PASEBA-1860 file (N, C-alpha, C; in nm, 3 decimals):
! residues 284
1> MYRLVLKV> 1.525/1.320/1.026/1.474/1.194/1.080/1.337/1.218/1.142 ~ 1.250/1.126/1.125/1.119/1.136/1.186/1.070/0.998/1.222 ~ 0.981/0.993/1.317/0.930/0.865/1.364/0.780/0.872/1.379 ~ 0.719/0.758/1.369/0.577/0.745/1.396/0.556/0.633/1.496 ~ 0.465/0.653/1.587/0.430/0.546/1.680/0.360/0.435/1.603 ~ 0.392/0.313/1.632/0.332/0.198/1.564/0.181/0.202/1.579 ~ 0.113/0.193/1.468/-0.033/0.197/1.468/-0.084/0.068/1.408 ~ -0.170/-0.002/1.479/-0.223/-0.130/1.435/-0.374/-0.119/1.422
9> VIKISEKK> -0.425/-0.159/1.307/-0.568/-0.162/1.284/-0.607/-0.307/1.260 ~ -0.689/-0.365/1.346/-0.731/-0.503/1.334/-0.862/-0.508/1.259 ~ -0.869/-0.593/1.159/-0.989/-0.602/1.076/-1.015/-0.749/1.045 ~ -1.138/-0.792/1.067/-1.178/-0.927/1.031/-1.214/-0.928/0.884 ~ -1.148/-1.011/0.808/-1.169/-1.013/0.664/-1.311/-1.055/0.630 ~ -1.370/-0.983/0.531/-1.503/-1.016/0.484/-1.499/-1.106/0.362 ~ -1.379/-1.142/0.318/-1.368/-1.226/0.199/-1.410/-1.369/0.231 ~ -1.454/-1.437/0.128/-1.488/-1.577/0.144/-1.360/-1.659/0.156
17> MIEVENIE> -1.358/-1.748/0.253/-1.240/-1.831/0.271/-1.230/-1.933/0.160 ~ -1.110/-1.950/0.110/-1.085/-2.047/0.005/-1.009/-2.164/0.065 ~ -1.062/-2.282/0.045/-0.996/-2.400/0.100/-0.874/-2.434/0.015 ~ -0.758/-2.423/0.075/-0.634/-2.454/0.007/-0.564/-2.564/0.085 ~ -0.558/-2.681/0.028/-0.500/-2.794/0.099/-0.350/-2.778/0.117 ~ -0.282/-2.730/0.014/-0.138/-2.716/0.021/-0.098/-2.591/-0.055 ~ -0.055/-2.490/0.019/-0.023/-2.363/-0.044/0.115/-2.366/-0.108 ~ 0.195/-2.469/-0.078/0.328/-2.484/-0.137/0.342/-2.626/-0.191
25> DQNGLRLD> 0.427/-2.640/-0.292/0.452/-2.773/-0.346/0.571/-2.835/-0.273 ~ 0.616/-2.949/-0.322/0.724/-3.020/-0.255/0.856/-2.945/-0.263 ~ 0.871/-2.857/-0.360/0.994/-2.780/-0.375/0.990/-2.649/-0.298 ~ 0.887/-2.627/-0.219/0.877/-2.504/-0.142/0.828/-2.385/-0.221 ~ 0.771/-2.409/-0.340/0.720/-2.300/-0.423/0.572/-2.277/-0.394 ~ 0.530/-2.152/-0.405/0.390/-2.118/-0.386/0.310/-2.149/-0.512 ~ 0.179/-2.124/-0.505/0.092/-2.160/-0.616/0.129/-2.090/-0.746 ~ 0.184/-1.968/-0.736/0.223/-1.894/-0.856/0.370/-1.911/-0.890
33> GRRALELR> 0.437/-2.006/-0.825/0.575/-2.037/-0.859/0.679/-1.957/-0.784 ~ 0.640/-1.874/-0.690/0.736/-1.791/-0.617/0.783/-1.858/-0.489 ~ 0.901/-1.816/-0.444/0.949/-1.854/-0.313/0.879/-1.770/-0.207 ~ 0.900/-1.805/-0.081/0.830/-1.735/0.028/0.867/-1.587/0.033 ~ 0.994/-1.554/0.008/1.039/-1.415/0.016/1.041/-1.345/-0.118 ~ 0.987/-1.406/-0.219/0.993/-1.349/-0.354/0.871/-1.261/-0.380 ~ 0.898/-1.141/-0.433/0.791/-1.048/-0.468/0.738/-1.077/-0.608 ~ 0.617/-1.034/-0.633/0.565/-1.040/-0.769/0.634/-0.934/-0.855
41> QIRIKMGV> 0.625/-0.951/-0.986/0.684/-0.852/-1.075/0.612/-0.719/-1.061 ~ 0.690/-0.612/-1.048/0.635/-0.478/-1.029/0.663/-0.395/-1.154 ~ 0.558/-0.340/-1.211/0.569/-0.251/-1.328/0.520/-0.113/-1.288 ~ 0.591/-0.010/-1.332/0.561/0.127/-1.290/0.560/0.220/-1.410 ~ 0.461/0.307/-1.414/0.455/0.416/-1.512/0.415/0.543/-1.438 ~ 0.489/0.650/-1.462/0.459/0.778/-1.399/0.419/0.879/-1.506 ~ 0.337/0.976/-1.467/0.292/1.077/-1.562/0.200/1.022/-1.668 ~ 0.109/0.933/-1.630/0.023/0.866/-1.728/-0.105/0.944/-1.756
49> FGQADGSA> -0.136/1.045/-1.674/-0.260/1.120/-1.690/-0.225/1.267/-1.698 ~ -0.233/1.323/-1.818/-0.185/1.459/-1.841/-0.266/1.567/-1.775 ~ -0.394/1.544/-1.749/-0.478/1.648/-1.692/-0.460/1.665/-1.541 ~ -0.395/1.570/-1.477/-0.371/1.579/-1.333/-0.236/1.643/-1.306 ~ -0.218/1.695/-1.185/-0.088/1.751/-1.146/0.016/1.642/-1.129 ~ -0.027/1.524/-1.094/0.063/1.410/-1.081/-0.016/1.282/-1.095 ~ 0.047/1.179/-1.149/-0.022/1.051/-1.167/0.080/0.939/-1.172 ~ 0.034/0.819/-1.140/0.119/0.701/-1.145/0.032/0.577/-1.161
57> YIEHGNTK> 0.088/0.480/-1.231/0.022/0.350/-1.252/0.119/0.243/-1.209 ~ 0.071/0.148/-1.130/0.159/0.043/-1.080/0.090/-0.091/-1.088 ~ 0.169/-0.193/-1.116/0.121/-0.330/-1.117/0.204/-0.412/-1.020 ~ 0.138/-0.475/-0.924/0.200/-0.576/-0.838/0.144/-0.709/-0.885 ~ 0.213/-0.776/-0.976/0.155/-0.895/-1.034/0.032/-0.859/-1.113 ~ -0.082/-0.916/-1.076/-0.208/-0.885/-1.143/-0.288/-0.776/-1.073 ~ -0.236/-0.721/-0.966/-0.301/-0.608/-0.900/-0.259/-0.480/-0.970 ~ -0.357/-0.403/-1.016/-0.329/-0.284/-1.097/-0.397/-0.163/-1.034
65> ILVTVYGP> -0.317/-0.059/-1.008/-0.364/0.059/-0.937/-0.328/0.184/-1.017 ~ -0.422/0.276/-1.029/-0.400/0.407/-1.092/-0.429/0.516/-0.990 ~ -0.336/0.611/-0.977/-0.350/0.719/-0.880/-0.330/0.853/-0.950 ~ -0.417/0.949/-0.921/-0.401/1.086/-0.970/-0.399/1.181/-0.851 ~ -0.322/1.287/-0.865/-0.306/1.387/-0.759/-0.338/1.525/-0.816 ~ -0.420/1.600/-0.745/-0.454/1.737/-0.782/-0.420/1.829/-0.665 ~ -0.353/1.939/-0.696/-0.320/2.035/-0.592/-0.170/2.054/-0.578 ~ -0.134/2.134/-0.478/-0.223/2.196/-0.378/-0.309/2.307/-0.436
73> HQPRNSTG> -0.430/2.320/-0.382/-0.522/2.424/-0.425/-0.601/2.472/-0.303 ~ -0.680/2.574/-0.322/-0.760/2.626/-0.212/-0.858/2.520/-0.165 ~ -0.868/2.499/-0.035/-0.957/2.392/0.014/-1.102/2.421/-0.017 ~ -1.174/2.312/-0.043/-1.318/2.324/-0.065/-1.387/2.330/0.071 ~ -1.442/2.444/0.102/-1.502/2.467/0.233/-1.652/2.452/0.221 ~ -1.703/2.334/0.257/-1.846/2.308/0.247/-1.921/2.349/0.373 ~ -1.847/2.379/0.482/-1.912/2.415/0.608/-1.934/2.565/0.623 ~ -1.872/2.643/0.537/-1.884/2.788/0.547/-1.792/2.851/0.648
81> RSTSKITK> -1.705/2.773/0.713/-1.613/2.826/0.812/-1.491/2.886/0.743 ~ -1.427/2.979/0.812/-1.309/3.044/0.758/-1.191/2.946/0.759 ~ -1.110/2.952/0.653/-0.991/2.865/0.643/-0.864/2.939/0.679 ~ -0.875/3.062/0.730/-0.756/3.142/0.759/-0.676/3.086/0.875 ~ -0.738/3.004/0.962/-0.669/2.949/1.078/-0.607/2.813/1.050 ~ -0.618/2.764/0.928/-0.558/2.635/0.894/-0.409/2.654/0.875 ~ -0.329/2.593/0.961/-0.184/2.616/0.960/-0.107/2.516/0.874 ~ -0.171/2.410/0.831/-0.104/2.314/0.745/-0.202/2.257/0.644
89> GIVNCQYS> -0.148/2.192/0.543/-0.231/2.144/0.434/-0.327/2.033/0.475 ~ -0.430/2.017/0.394/-0.531/1.913/0.415/-0.517/1.809/0.305 ~ -0.520/1.683/0.343/-0.512/1.573/0.247/-0.650/1.511/0.232 ~ -0.698/1.509/0.111/-0.825/1.444/0.079/-0.795/1.322/-0.007 ~ -0.824/1.205/0.044/-0.792/1.080/-0.026/-0.920/1.001/-0.049 ~ -0.941/0.959/-0.173/-1.059/0.880/-0.208/-1.015/0.754/-0.280 ~ -1.059/0.641/-0.226/-1.026/0.509/-0.283/-1.151/0.448/-0.344 ~ -1.137/0.393/-0.462/-1.250/0.327/-0.528/-1.199/0.207/-0.606
97> MAVFSLSS> -1.290/0.114/-0.634/-1.258/-0.007/-0.708/-1.347/-0.015/-0.831 ~ -1.288/-0.052/-0.943/-1.367/-0.072/-1.064/-1.462/-0.189/-1.044 ~ -1.577/-0.184/-1.110/-1.677/-0.289/-1.092/-1.626/-0.424/-1.139 ~ -1.526/-0.424/-1.228/-1.472/-0.548/-1.283/-1.339/-0.586/-1.219 ~ -1.304/-0.526/-1.107/-1.169/-0.540/-1.052/-1.148/-0.668/-0.971 ~ -1.253/-0.732/-0.924/-1.238/-0.846/-0.834/-1.187/-0.969/-0.907 ~ -1.087/-1.035/-0.848/-1.030/-1.155/-0.908/-1.124/-1.274/-0.899 ~ -1.223/-1.267/-0.811/-1.317/-1.377/-0.797/-1.413/-1.387/-0.915
105> GERKRKPR> -1.414/-1.285/-1.001/-1.504/-1.285/-1.116/-1.635/-1.214/-1.089 ~ -1.663/-1.184/-0.962/-1.785/-1.112/-0.928/-1.771/-0.964/-0.965 ~ -1.884/-0.902/-0.995/-1.885/-0.760/-1.025/-1.919/-0.683/-0.898 ~ -1.838/-0.583/-0.870/-1.860/-0.503/-0.750/-1.980/-0.411/-0.773 ~ -2.077/-0.421/-0.684/-2.201/-0.345/-0.702/-2.181/-0.195/-0.681 ~ -2.098/-0.160/-0.583/-2.078/-0.020/-0.549/-1.929/0.011/-0.555 ~ -1.880/0.075/-0.662/-1.736/0.097/-0.676/-1.676/0.191/-0.573 ~ -1.756/0.279/-0.516/-1.704/0.373/-0.417/-1.814/0.406/-0.315
113> GDRKSQER> -1.769/0.451/-0.199/-1.863/0.491/-0.095/-1.906/0.381/-0.001 ~ -1.868/0.255/-0.028/-1.903/0.148/0.064/-1.807/0.148/0.183 ~ -1.830/0.056/0.275/-1.751/0.056/0.398/-1.603/0.029/0.371 ~ -1.574/-0.068/0.285/-1.435/-0.100/0.258/-1.363/0.017/0.192 ~ -1.428/0.083/0.097/-1.366/0.197/0.030/-1.340/0.311/0.127 ~ -1.431/0.333/0.220/-1.412/0.438/0.319/-1.296/0.405/0.413 ~ -1.284/0.278/0.452/-1.173/0.237/0.537/-1.040/0.254/0.464 ~ -1.036/0.210/0.339/-0.914/0.223/0.260/-0.877/0.371/0.242
121> SLQLKHAM> -0.976/0.455/0.218/-0.949/0.598/0.201/-0.886/0.657/0.326 ~ -0.938/0.619/0.442/-0.884/0.670/0.568/-0.743/0.617/0.594 ~ -0.721/0.489/0.565/-0.588/0.432/0.585/-0.485/0.496/0.493 ~ -0.522/0.520/0.368/-0.431/0.585/0.274/-0.404/0.729/0.315 ~ -0.506/0.797/0.364/-0.489/0.935/0.409/-0.386/0.943/0.522 ~ -0.394/0.851/0.619/-0.299/0.851/0.730/-0.157/0.829/0.679 ~ -0.140/0.740/0.583/-0.007/0.712/0.530/0.050/0.832/0.455 ~ -0.034/0.900/0.376/0.014/1.014/0.298/0.041/1.135/0.388
129> EAIIHLEL> -0.040/1.154/0.490/-0.016/1.265/0.583/0.117/1.248/0.656 ~ 0.162/1.124/0.670/0.287/1.099/0.742/0.410/1.137/0.661 ~ 0.399/1.145/0.529/0.518/1.172/0.448/0.516/1.309/0.381 ~ 0.401/1.374/0.368/0.394/1.504/0.300/0.432/1.615/0.398 ~ 0.508/1.712/0.350/0.541/1.831/0.429/0.420/1.925/0.428 ~ 0.320/1.893/0.507/0.196/1.970/0.507/0.215/2.111/0.562 ~ 0.320/2.130/0.641/0.343/2.264/0.698/0.381/2.366/0.590 ~ 0.419/2.318/0.472/0.453/2.408/0.362/0.331/2.459/0.287
137> YPRSQIDI> 0.214/2.401/0.316/0.093/2.436/0.241/-0.021/2.475/0.335 ~ -0.006/2.586/0.409/-0.119/2.630/0.493/-0.235/2.675/0.406 ~ -0.356/2.650/0.455/-0.479/2.689/0.385/-0.484/2.630/0.244 ~ -0.434/2.508/0.230/-0.432/2.440/0.100/-0.482/2.297/0.115 ~ -0.520/2.239/0.003/-0.571/2.102/0.002/-0.505/2.024/-0.111 ~ -0.475/1.898/-0.085/-0.418/1.807/-0.184/-0.514/1.690/-0.199 ~ -0.560/1.667/-0.321/-0.654/1.559/-0.349/-0.580/1.440/-0.409 ~ -0.603/1.322/-0.354/-0.542/1.198/-0.403/-0.654/1.100/-0.435
145> YVEALQVD> -0.664/1.061/-0.561/-0.768/0.969/-0.605/-0.703/0.836/-0.646 ~ -0.745/0.730/-0.581/-0.689/0.597/-0.603/-0.796/0.509/-0.665 ~ -0.765/0.450/-0.779/-0.859/0.362/-0.849/-0.795/0.224/-0.865 ~ -0.858/0.123/-0.806/-0.811/-0.015/-0.821/-0.875/-0.074/-0.946 ~ -0.795/-0.093/-1.049/-0.845/-0.147/-1.175/-0.857/-0.298/-1.172 ~ -0.767/-0.363/-1.100/-0.772/-0.508/-1.084/-0.712/-0.544/-0.949 ~ -0.781/-0.629/-0.875/-0.739/-0.664/-0.740/-0.705/-0.812/-0.735 ~ -0.578/-0.842/-0.709/-0.532/-0.979/-0.693/-0.443/-0.989/-0.571
153> GSEYCASV> -0.488/-0.927/-0.461/-0.412/-0.932/-0.338/-0.321/-0.811/-0.321 ~ -0.302/-0.770/-0.194/-0.210/-0.662/-0.157/-0.245/-0.529/-0.223 ~ -0.375/-0.503/-0.243/-0.412/-0.379/-0.313/-0.386/-0.255/-0.229 ~ -0.396/-0.268/-0.095/-0.368/-0.151/-0.011/-0.223/-0.108/-0.023 ~ -0.132/-0.203/-0.013/0.010/-0.170/-0.023/0.046/-0.118/-0.162 ~ -0.011/-0.178/-0.265/0.013/-0.128/-0.400/-0.040/0.014/-0.415 ~ -0.152/0.046/-0.351/-0.208/0.180/-0.356/-0.116/0.281/-0.288 ~ -0.058/0.242/-0.175/0.036/0.330/-0.106/0.157/0.360/-0.193
161> NAATLALI> 0.211/0.257/-0.257/0.327/0.276/-0.343/0.295/0.366/-0.462 ~ 0.179/0.344/-0.523/0.139/0.426/-0.638/0.112/0.570/-0.597 ~ 0.049/0.590/-0.481/0.022/0.726/-0.434/0.151/0.802/-0.405 ~ 0.250/0.734/-0.352/0.380/0.798/-0.328/0.442/0.845/-0.458 ~ 0.437/0.761/-0.561/0.492/0.798/-0.691/0.415/0.913/-0.753 ~ 0.284/0.915/-0.736/0.203/1.023/-0.792/0.235/1.156/-0.724 ~ 0.260/1.154/-0.594/0.299/1.276/-0.524/0.433/1.328/-0.576 ~ 0.526/1.238/-0.602/0.655/1.279/-0.657/0.636/1.339/-0.796
169> DAGIPIKN> 0.550/1.279/-0.877/0.524/1.332/-1.010/0.459/1.470/-1.004 ~ 0.379/1.495/-0.900/0.315/1.625/-0.884/0.409/1.731/-0.828 ~ 0.529/1.691/-0.788/0.625/1.786/-0.733/0.595/1.829/-0.591 ~ 0.521/1.748/-0.518/0.487/1.780/-0.379/0.598/1.727/-0.287 ~ 0.659/1.812/-0.206/0.769/1.767/-0.120/0.723/1.661/-0.020 ~ 0.797/1.553/-0.013/0.769/1.446/0.083/0.895/1.418/0.164 ~ 0.876/1.364/0.283/0.988/1.335/0.371/1.066/1.214/0.324 ~ 0.995/1.115/0.275/1.058/0.994/0.222/0.948/0.911/0.159
177> YAIGCTVT> 0.985/0.800/0.101/0.887/0.710/0.043/0.801/0.647/0.152 ~ 0.674/0.628/0.123/0.589/0.538/0.201/0.582/0.407/0.124 ~ 0.629/0.300/0.184/0.647/0.174/0.112/0.557/0.069/0.173 ~ 0.472/0.008/0.090/0.379/-0.093/0.137/0.416/-0.232/0.091 ~ 0.402/-0.328/0.182/0.426/-0.469/0.150/0.345/-0.554/0.247 ~ 0.302/-0.670/0.201/0.224/-0.760/0.287/0.305/-0.884/0.322 ~ 0.273/-0.940/0.438/0.325/-1.070/0.477/0.207/-1.150/0.528 ~ 0.196/-1.274/0.483/0.082/-1.359/0.516/0.130/-1.485/0.585
185> LINCPSLE> 0.070/-1.512/0.700/0.098/-1.635/0.773/-0.016/-1.731/0.745 ~ 0.006/-1.825/0.657/-0.097/-1.918/0.613/-0.100/-2.038/0.707 ~ -0.223/-2.075/0.749/-0.239/-2.186/0.844/-0.151/-2.162/0.966 ~ -0.188/-2.060/1.045/-0.105/-2.010/1.155/-0.053/-2.123/1.243 ~ 0.078/-2.130/1.267/0.129/-2.232/1.358/0.090/-2.202/1.501 ~ 0.086/-2.305/1.583/0.053/-2.288/1.724/0.171/-2.223/1.795 ~ 0.146/-2.182/1.920/0.252/-2.118/1.996/0.368/-2.212/2.021 ~ 0.341/-2.345/2.022/0.450/-2.441/2.040/0.535/-2.451/1.915
193> DEDNTLEK> 0.486/-2.395/1.805/0.558/-2.407/1.678/0.602/-2.269/1.629 ~ 0.638/-2.181/1.724/0.672/-2.045/1.687/0.799/-2.038/1.603 ~ 0.887/-2.136/1.615/1.011/-2.132/1.539/0.986/-2.142/1.390 ~ 0.872/-2.196/1.350/0.841/-2.210/1.208/0.769/-2.088/1.152 ~ 0.748/-1.985/1.233/0.673/-1.869/1.187/0.742/-1.804/1.068 ~ 0.873/-1.786/1.077/0.945/-1.721/0.967/0.940/-1.805/0.841 ~ 0.939/-1.938/0.857/0.938/-2.025/0.740/0.801/-2.024/0.672 ~ 0.693/-1.994/0.746/0.559/-2.001/0.690/0.510/-1.866/0.639
201> GVLDANYV> 0.568/-1.756/0.684/0.525/-1.624/0.638/0.571/-1.598/0.495 ~ 0.479/-1.557/0.409/0.511/-1.531/0.269/0.487/-1.383/0.240 ~ 0.571/-1.326/0.154/0.561/-1.185/0.119/0.472/-1.164/-0.003 ~ 0.413/-1.044/-0.010/0.339/-0.998/-0.127/0.234/-1.101/-0.169 ~ 0.138/-1.124/-0.081/0.039/-1.229/-0.104/-0.054/-1.195/-0.220 ~ -0.092/-1.297/-0.295/-0.194/-1.279/-0.398/-0.332/-1.305/-0.339 ~ -0.434/-1.303/-0.423/-0.572/-1.314/-0.374/-0.597/-1.449/-0.307 ~ -0.548/-1.557/-0.366/-0.571/-1.691/-0.311/-0.506/-1.704/-0.174
209> EECAPGVT> -0.384/-1.652/-0.160/-0.313/-1.662/-0.032/-0.380/-1.576/0.075 ~ -0.430/-1.460/0.037/-0.498/-1.375/0.135/-0.628/-1.437/0.184 ~ -0.696/-1.512/0.096/-0.824/-1.571/0.133/-0.809/-1.704/0.203 ~ -0.690/-1.762/0.202/-0.667/-1.888/0.272/-0.671/-1.864/0.423 ~ -0.700/-1.968/0.503/-0.701/-1.951/0.649/-0.565/-1.902/0.699 ~ -0.565/-1.792/0.769/-0.441/-1.734/0.817/-0.459/-1.586/0.845 ~ -0.347/-1.517/0.861/-0.346/-1.375/0.894/-0.256/-1.302/0.795 ~ -0.303/-1.188/0.746/-0.225/-1.104/0.656/-0.197/-0.970/0.722
217> LSVVALPN> -0.071/-0.930/0.723/-0.031/-0.799/0.774/0.007/-0.711/0.656 ~ -0.066/-0.602/0.637/-0.031/-0.503/0.535/0.048/-0.393/0.605 ~ 0.176/-0.384/0.575/0.266/-0.295/0.647/0.309/-0.181/0.555 ~ 0.298/-0.059/0.606/0.350/0.059/0.537/0.468/0.110/0.617 ~ 0.587/0.103/0.558/0.709/0.148/0.625/0.736/0.293/0.586 ~ 0.771/0.372/0.686/0.802/0.514/0.666/0.949/0.533/0.701 ~ 1.039/0.521/0.605/1.183/0.524/0.634/1.227/0.659/0.689 ~ 1.328/0.655/0.775/1.392/0.777/0.821/1.528/0.789/0.753
225> SDGISKDG> 1.608/0.881/0.801/1.738/0.904/0.738/1.831/0.785/0.752 ~ 1.804/0.697/0.847/1.888/0.579/0.867/1.839/0.458/0.789 ~ 1.732/0.475/0.711/1.679/0.364/0.634/1.551/0.311/0.696 ~ 1.510/0.194/0.649/1.386/0.133/0.696/1.410/0.066/0.831 ~ 1.327/0.099/0.927/1.339/0.040/1.060/1.199/0.015/1.115 ~ 1.193/-0.036/1.238/1.065/-0.066/1.301/1.004/0.056/1.370 ~ 1.073/0.172/1.363/1.025/0.289/1.436/0.901/0.349/1.373 ~ 0.892/0.352/1.241/0.779/0.413/1.174/0.705/0.314/1.089
233> LIVVAQGA> 0.599/0.256/1.142/0.522/0.156/1.069/0.373/0.181/1.088 ~ 0.297/0.159/0.982/0.152/0.153/0.990/0.113/0.012/0.949 ~ 0.044/-0.059/1.036/0.012/-0.199/1.012/-0.138/-0.217/1.010 ~ -0.188/-0.279/0.904/-0.328/-0.317/0.894/-0.333/-0.468/0.892 ~ -0.395/-0.528/0.993/-0.401/-0.674/1.005/-0.540/-0.722/0.970 ~ -0.546/-0.828/0.892/-0.674/-0.888/0.859/-0.661/-1.039/0.864 ~ -0.767/-1.105/0.909/-0.763/-1.250/0.919/-0.902/-1.305/0.937 ~ -0.924/-1.424/0.890/-1.055/-1.488/0.898/-1.071/-1.555/1.034
241> GQRLHLSQ> -1.086/-1.474/1.139/-1.107/-1.526/1.273/-0.983/-1.586/1.336 ~ -0.864/-1.561/1.280/-0.742/-1.618/1.332/-0.680/-1.525/1.436 ~ -0.603/-1.583/1.527/-0.532/-1.506/1.628/-0.384/-1.509/1.597 ~ -0.318/-1.400/1.633/-0.175/-1.387/1.608/-0.106/-1.349/1.738 ~ -0.015/-1.436/1.783/0.057/-1.409/1.906/0.158/-1.298/1.882 ~ 0.188/-1.222/1.989/0.277/-1.108/1.976/0.415/-1.149/1.926 ~ 0.465/-1.265/1.969/0.596/-1.310/1.922/0.593/-1.340/1.773 ~ 0.481/-1.396/1.725/0.467/-1.419/1.582/0.458/-1.286/1.506
249> FESLKARV> 0.390/-1.189/1.566/0.377/-1.058/1.503/0.514/-0.994/1.483 ~ 0.600/-1.001/1.584/0.733/-0.942/1.573/0.816/-1.012/1.466 ~ 0.802/-1.145/1.457/0.878/-1.219/1.356/0.833/-1.184/1.215 ~ 0.701/-1.174/1.196/0.649/-1.138/1.064/0.685/-0.995/1.028 ~ 0.685/-0.907/1.126/0.720/-0.767/1.100/0.865/-0.755/1.054 ~ 0.954/-0.834/1.114/1.093/-0.832/1.072/1.108/-0.883/0.929 ~ 1.027/-0.982/0.894/1.035/-1.037/0.758/0.982/-0.939/0.654 ~ 0.872/-0.871/0.684/0.812/-0.782/0.585/0.900/-0.661/0.559
257> LCGCQDIK> 0.983/-0.621/0.656/1.072/-0.508/0.635/1.174/-0.538/0.525 ~ 1.210/-0.664/0.509/1.299/-0.701/0.399/1.231/-0.677/0.265 ~ 1.102/-0.711/0.258/1.027/-0.685/0.136/1.012/-0.537/0.109 ~ 0.991/-0.457/0.214/0.980/-0.312/0.197/1.109/-0.253/0.142 ~ 1.222/-0.305/0.188/1.351/-0.255/0.139/1.367/-0.285/-0.010 ~ 1.327/-0.404/-0.053/1.336/-0.439/-0.195/1.243/-0.351/-0.279 ~ 1.123/-0.325/-0.229/1.028/-0.241/-0.303/1.079/-0.097/-0.310 ~ 1.139/-0.048/-0.203/1.195/0.087/-0.204/1.301/0.101/-0.312
265> TILDHAVR> 1.383/-0.001/-0.329/1.485/0.003/-0.433/1.421/0.011/-0.571 ~ 1.314/-0.065/-0.592/1.244/-0.063/-0.721/1.180/0.073/-0.747 ~ 1.112/0.129/-0.646/1.048/0.259/-0.662/1.151/0.368/-0.689 ~ 1.259/0.366/-0.615/1.362/0.469/-0.631/1.424/0.463/-0.770 ~ 1.447/0.343/-0.821/1.503/0.329/-0.956/1.405/0.382/-1.061 ~ 1.276/0.353/-1.043/1.175/0.401/-1.139/1.166/0.553/-1.137 ~ 1.172/0.613/-1.019/1.165/0.760/-1.010/1.286/0.824/-1.076 ~ 1.404/0.773/-1.049/1.525/0.830/-1.109/1.524/0.816/-1.261
273> QYLTEQSL> 1.478/0.703/-1.310/1.471/0.684/-1.454/1.369/0.779/-1.517 ~ 1.255/0.796/-1.452/1.151/0.886/-1.504/1.200/1.031/-1.506 ~ 1.263/1.075/-1.398/1.311/1.213/-1.392/1.423/1.237/-1.492 ~ 1.505/1.136/-1.515/1.611/1.149/-1.615/1.553/1.165/-1.754 ~ 1.451/1.086/-1.786/1.387/1.097/-1.917/1.318/1.231/-1.935 ~ 1.260/1.285/-1.827/1.191/1.414/-1.837/1.288/1.530/-1.853 ~ 1.409/1.516/-1.801/1.505/1.625/-1.806/1.587/1.626/-1.934 ~ 1.589/1.514/-2.009/1.667/1.509/-2.132/1.603/1.597/-2.239
281> PSLF> 1.681/1.672/-2.316/1.625/1.755/-2.423/1.568/1.668/-2.535 ~ 1.462/1.715/-2.596/1.399/1.641/-2.704/1.488/1.643/-2.828 ~ 1.492/1.531/-2.898/1.573/1.521/-3.019/1.496/1.561/-3.143 ~ 1.368/1.589/-3.129/1.286/1.621/-3.245/1.221/1.758/-3.226
END
């Protein structure tokens, strides 16, 4: 069992706000036909890149992420300092977006190295360091490269899920899955309307829902031996100038954990199926 102190990173979204008059229809369905608690279809492929030690490709709806893992290997020491005193492994994580990845139709001028990519790289590094048994790899480095091929909302959480699968494919021991899921409170209710918070929070937001006025919580759950709980969470909050009351935060956090549990089941099934196929003897 292991725990992490709740870590919250507040970020004001730089996306352009999209005016959405009604995010749900009269039947309670969202713009893409889903219910509030319904996830997008998730497709998973592991071992897609033969030259890497581990790789995984995942689709959360129209969000498509490719992750490759290299290592463990001797750390690249650019400072000239001795690495003999390094008692645990080093995680190097780099996040980049394809120039054609934006759902808005715009072409990204700088696929890597910009402020958003650097923030995403750091956030992914923290999540991966929390699950890898780094004490088993002293004086070693593990490289994780995340490429967003198409972004249609929840790309950070999809990246966390894909990176976890790539680590498993590389045979790197991990404590448990790191599971990412988003919950979005669209048109935040006032404090007098806190009872409706659970009814308004939607899981696994797409690009339109993330850009609508409201707050999006990207939650990475780090399960312990007792399952998914509130003890180990990494939360990245983004919103277009919106405020979120603590009581609303707790309600949304409870809702997103249900989505994390469903995603964990999907990831676990995909891993077991992949390992079974790899262990079966060839018929030809």
